[in-house]
N, C-alpha and C positions, 0 to 999 in steps of 0.2 A: 349653051355646051361650051365650056373653054379648055384649051390645051396650053397647061401651066410649065414653063421649065425656066431653068436657069443656067445654059450653058459655061460660063465662067465661073459660077460657085462661089462668087465676090459678093458682098455688099459692102456701096460705100455713099457715103451722102448724110443728107439730113431727112428725118421722118417728123413728120407734125403729124402727133395722134392724134385722134379724136379729141373730143371732149367726152369727159366721163357723163354717162345718161343716168348712172344712178346717182352723182351729186344733183346735175340738171334737173330730174323728175323730183326730188326732195324740194328744192330753192321754187321750181314751179309753182307746186303746192305751196309752201310756205309764203311765197311773195303774194300770191293770188287770195291767202286769207287773213295776212297779217300786215304786211308792206306795198300794197299797190306802186307803187311809187319807184322802186329797188328796181334799180339797172342791174341785169344779169349780163355780164359780158362771155362769149365763148361759149353758149347756149349750143347744148348736143344738136348735129343735125343728125342724127341716127333716128328713124322712122320712129322708135317709139318715143321717145322725145318732142317730137314735132307733132305727134299726133295729140299729146297730153297737152304740149304750148298751144296749138290751135284749139283746142276742147274749149279752154280755160280763156280765152282769147275771144269767143265767141259768146251771142246771146242765144244759142239753140239749149232747150233742156233737153232735148234728145240726143244722146251721146254715143258714136258710134268709136269704140278704141280699136276696132280691127283687131290685130294678133296682140295687142300691149298689153301684157299679163300687168306689169308695174301700174300702168295707169287704172287699167282695170278695177285692181286692188284698193289704191290710193283716193282713185275717185269716188269710191263707194264709201269710205268715210267723210271726203270732202263734201258729197252730196246730203250725206245725213245729218250735217250742223250748218246746211248752209238754205235757207229759205227758198220754197219754190217745189216744183213737182219735176222727178226727172227719171228716166228712162236709161239706163247702161247696157249695150250691147256688143258682139264682138261677132268673131269668126264661132264656127264650130268649135274647132279646137279650144277656145279661149274658154268657152260656154261647160267644155269640160273640165275645166283646172278648179283646183278647189278654191273656192270662196265661202263656203258655208261655215266655218268657224268666225270668218270674220264678221258676217250678218249676224250671226247668233247674240255674238257680244254688244253688238251695237244694240240689236235689240235689248238686250238686259239695262243699257241705259237709255233705254225709252225711243230707240228710231225707229222710225215707220218703213219698214222695208218688206217687200213682197217679191216672189220669184214669179216672172209670167208664164213660165212654160212648166220647167221640171222642176221639183224641191230640190235647191242644195246646190243651184246653175243659174247661169246667166240665161236670157237677161232679166235685171231686175227694174221694179218699179221701187223709186226714194222719195218719200216726202219732207224734203229739209225741216228739220225741227230745232230747239232747243233741247240738248240732253245733259243727263246729270246723273248723279250716283247717290245710293242710299247707304253708301257705307264708307268708310276711310280706304278702300281695296279694290282695285280691279284686278282681279288674277286673271294673268295671261298664262299662266304655267303649263298650261294643257295644251298651248296651241304649239304648233312647231314651223311656221311661217314666219320666217324675218318680214317680210313684205306686211303682214297682219299685223304685227306689234309695231312695224312704222308708222302705218297708215294709222293706227290711233295715239300714238305719242303726236304726231301732227297735229290734231284736232283736240289732243289733251288740254291748252290754256282757255277750249270755248265749251269745257265741260265744268257745269255746276260742281259746286262742291267739292271738298279738299281730299286729296286721296293718292295714295301710290299705286303703281305698278308692280306687280308681281309677274317677274318674266323667269322662262328657262333659258339659263346661258347657256344651256348646250346644246340648243336647239341648231339647228343646220342653218347657217349662212346668217348667226348672231352679229358676226362681223360688221353686216350689215345694219342692224339696229345700233351698233355705237356709231355709224356712219352719220345715222337720222339724227342721234344725239347733237353729233358736231355740228349738223347744218341746224339744229335749235339754236343751239347756243351761238354761233354764226350771226342768226337772226335776233340777238338779244336777250335769251329766255334762258334763266339760271336752270341747269340739270343737274339733280341730284342722284348720284348712285351707290349704291351700298349693297354689295352682294347682288342678290336677285331682285333688289328693291330699286325702282326707279321713279322719281317725282319731277314732274316737269313744273316751273312755276308760271302763275297767272299773269304777273306783270314783265313787262318787256322792254329793255334800254336798248335799245338796236341805235346805234351811234354811227351811222353811214348809208350812204344811196347809192353803193356799190360793191358789185361782187363778181369776182373772176373766177370761173368754172376750170379747174384743172383736168388736166388730161387722163383719158382712162387706162389703169393700169391693166385689166383684162385685155383689151388692146394691144398693149406691150408686148403680154407675154407670147403671143404668134411672133415677134420678131424677135425676143428670145429665145423661141425656139428655132426660127432661121439662122440666127448667130451661132447656136451650137452645131447646127447642120451646114453650115458655110466652111470654106476652107480657108478664105480671111474676110475679114470685115473690119469695117471703121465707120459706125453711125453715129451720129447725133440727134438726142431726144430732147426738143427744148420744154421747158415746162416740167420736165418729170423730174421730181425732186424723193429725196427719202423720207421726208417729212409731210408729202401730201396727205392729203385727209384719209383716202382709201388703205384699207389696212391690206390690201393683197400685195402690198408690198414687202410684205413680211414672207411669202413662197420665193423672192428671189435668189434666197441664199442657199436653198435646199438642194438644188443643182448646179455645182460649178466647177471650174475646171481651170488648171494653170495657165492654158493658153488664151484663158478670156480674160481682160482685165476692164472693170469698172472704174471711173472717173467722175465724182459728182462735181460739176461748175457752178456755178452761182445761176446760170441762167437754163440749168437743163443736166444731162446725162450722157456722156460719150461711151461708149464702148466698142473696145478693139479688141480683136483674136488675130492671135497668132499661130503659123505652122508649127503642131508639137503632133509629138508619137506617144506621150504618156496617156495611159488610159484613164477613164473616168473611174471613180469612187461611187459607188452607189448607196444609199441608206436601204435598210430594209425593209420599210414602210413609209407611204406619204400620206398625210391624211389631209383630204379636202371638204369637211364637214363644213368649215367657215367660207368657201371659195368655190363650189361645186362647175360653178362657169367657166374656170380653168383646166379643170380634172382632165378634161379630153384632149387638150394641148399638148400637157404632158404625158399621156397616155399614148399618146401617137410619136413624140418625140423619143421617150426613154427606149424601147427596144430599136430603134435607129441609130442610136449612138450606142449601143452594147449593153445596154441592161437585159440580163439573160432571165431573170425571175426578180418580181418586186411585190408588195402587197399594197391595195388601194385603201384607205379606209373613207368612210363620210360621202358616200356615193348616193344614200337612198332617196335623196330626191331628184336625182334625175331624170325617171321616169315621169316625171309631172311636169317639165318643161315645154319649151316651144311643140318637143316632138319626145318621144322616149327614148333621152340621150344613153341611157344604160344600153339599151338593144342596138343604137344607133354606132355606138361607140365598139361595141363586138363585131358588128357588120364590118365595120372601117378595118379594126386590127386581124379579121380574118382574111380578108385582102392582101393583107401584107404577110400572112403566114402566123400571126402570134395569137396564141389562147388568151381569153379573158373571160373568167367567168367567178360568178358570186360563189363564195363558200363561207356559210355562217353569217359573221356579220362584218365580213370585208371581201373583198374581191383580188383574186390571184392573178396576176399576168406571166404569162411564161412568152420571153421573148426571143427566146436562142436559136428559133428558124425563123426568124426577120428576114423577109426577102421581098424585096419593089419590083416588080415588073413593068418595066417601061409602059405608059398610055395604058396604067392601071386606072378603070374607072370609077370614081368615087361619088355615092349618090348625096345629094343634098338633106332629105329628109324633109326639105321646106325650113330647115333652121339655120339659120346666118353660122352659128358655131360651129355647127358640123360640117362645115364647108370650111371656115377660115382655120379650124386645128388642123389638117390635112394639106394645107397649102403650103409649109414648108416642105415637105416629102420633096418638091420639087426641086429640091438642090440636090437631090440625091439622082433621080430619073424625070422626065416629063410624066406628069399624071394629069387624067382629065378629069372635071368637075361638071356635073350638071347640075342648073339652076342657079348660076354663080349670081344671078341678081339678089338673093336674099341677105347678101351681105349689107343691103340697104338699112335691115332694122337696128344695127348697131355701126356700121364702120364702111358710112356710103361710098368713099373714097379708098378702101382697101386695095382693088386691082389697081388703080392708077396709084397710087403710091410705089406697090410693087414694081411697076413698069418704071418707075421715076429712080427705082434704084438699081435694077438692070435683069428684071424678071422678064420674059417672052410670053406675049398672052397673043393666043391665037384663038379666034372666036369659030367655032365648026357648026 
């Protein structure tokens, strides 16, 4: 457990964000399948990515992905097309997370996959083989997991037959399908997208041996939240650019303030905050259907900067994450006097009673994002957080970076 505070309420310096684990995980799979000699620079040190990297670099056919959900889904598709007999297992919570939709589609393509314990859940036994289609369409329109779609897109060049994928472009986190397409294109595959249809070429025209993975935008938003809650800021983020591959950058301008000035430089982004008495102007609603992982960060921020009422949309997938993030967010907000509840197809937040008491204890729920989304509140009052080590899943140096910028951490 830690006690986190920032008595000066100021942020000055340089923050080197962790590299994107979303890009890393896709490029690790693509490298293994198509370009083993590819040099990947700035590979994410996040636990999820390191688990996947170590598995792909080993000769072991018994794969333990621990709590890495992305690795679980990507490796299911990878093993289905890779010769050998494989078993994939993880934590109890990971086995409870969705996998059946992906398995059933792979089986329709001829995959040899069996559930070793409970039907529809891991662990899995897979015998890798050549897959193929009997028609010109692989219909993914009924699945709502971007990771299922991404896993299938990445093995598409290895599936016999000429076909299109049909996808649900309104699925949660569809932006990550677009990220997968961007990664495939970087690997030299042509990808055609027309409406709900996607086609990946069989031929590859790869013209490079080096790929540098960009900084992680989901991690950047924790710092954006801190900037809003600080009294004064001058921070520089190397490598962060508005033309990065990750689409999360689109959410950067939904909450702004005249006191915050952003400058895009050749080698990164500088953000400065000046003192200002001007009030915030908030939108009536925010939709996080494409980026649910950053919704908790904004849920904790908005009432703290004076948002009395707002509607959140697109949070349906939160309950299937590392923990039930919907319930965890409700618990966090309740501790600061904020009501957050589901109403029909949206979530209503009432923040007019926001009150953060000194040394409020926030539970980790064994979830890295539920810890990091509350950390910015320490700029208002010191807070306590249990199981602070869970940040290793996506941002291992989070606490060190906070200390370097002026936060005080007391280990209890």
